[in-house]
C-alpha positions as CSV (number, residue, x, y, z in Angstrom):
1,M,-50.7,-21.3,56.9
2,P,-47.1,-20.5,55.0
3,F,-44.1,-19.9,57.0
4,F,-43.9,-16.2,55.8
5,I,-47.4,-15.4,57.1
6,K,-46.5,-17.4,60.6
7,S,-43.3,-15.7,60.8
8,C,-44.7,-12.2,60.1
9,I,-47.3,-13.1,62.9
10,F,-44.6,-14.0,65.2
11,L,-42.7,-11.1,64.7
12,C,-45.6,-8.6,64.9
13,I,-46.3,-9.6,68.4
14,P,-44.9,-7.2,70.9
15,G,-42.2,-8.4,72.6
16,S,-41.8,-11.7,70.7
17,N,-38.8,-10.8,68.8
18,T,-35.8,-11.0,71.1
19,A,-32.9,-11.6,68.5
20,G,-30.7,-8.7,67.8
21,I,-30.1,-5.2,69.5
22,S,-32.5,-3.2,71.6
23,V,-34.5,-0.6,69.6
24,D,-32.6,2.0,72.0
25,F,-29.4,1.4,71.0
26,F,-30.3,1.0,67.3
27,A,-31.7,4.4,67.5
28,D,-28.7,5.7,69.1
29,K,-26.1,4.7,66.4
30,V,-28.6,6.2,64.2
31,I,-28.5,9.2,65.6
32,E,-24.4,9.1,66.2
33,G,-24.5,8.2,62.1
34,L,-26.8,11.0,61.2
35,T,-24.8,13.4,63.3
36,D,-21.8,12.5,61.8
37,G,-22.8,13.2,58.5
38,K,-23.0,9.4,57.2
39,E,-25.0,8.8,54.2
40,E,-25.1,5.1,54.6
41,I,-25.1,4.1,58.5
42,T,-24.8,0.3,59.2
43,Y,-24.5,-1.9,62.0
44,G,-23.0,-5.3,62.9
45,F,-23.4,-7.5,59.8
46,S,-24.6,-5.0,57.9
47,T,-21.5,-3.0,58.2
48,L,-19.2,-6.3,57.2
49,T,-21.5,-6.6,54.0
50,A,-21.5,-3.1,53.1
51,K,-17.9,-3.1,53.3
52,A,-17.1,-6.1,51.5
53,N,-15.6,-6.4,47.9
54,Q,-17.1,-8.5,45.3
55,E,-15.3,-11.6,45.9
56,E,-16.0,-11.0,49.9
57,R,-19.8,-10.9,49.0
58,E,-19.7,-14.0,47.1
59,E,-18.2,-15.7,49.6
60,I,-20.8,-14.5,52.3
61,F,-23.5,-15.3,50.0
62,N,-22.6,-18.8,49.6
63,Q,-22.0,-19.3,53.5
64,L,-25.6,-18.1,54.1
65,N,-27.0,-20.5,51.4
66,E,-25.2,-23.5,52.9
67,G,-26.9,-26.4,54.7
């Protein structure tokens, strides 16, 4: 079975994804952003990449592809 399908099956099992933040916390941050009138709502790593300039994005890309 391809890795992608195994990952999808694992991630689709309720309660099996323990990485990241809780759905309630995420939803609260989204509502907070909408209330503040933001058009782009980011959190954590996505905030870092959203605010990065081109040079910083290339550095992030290279770091993610090391290994």
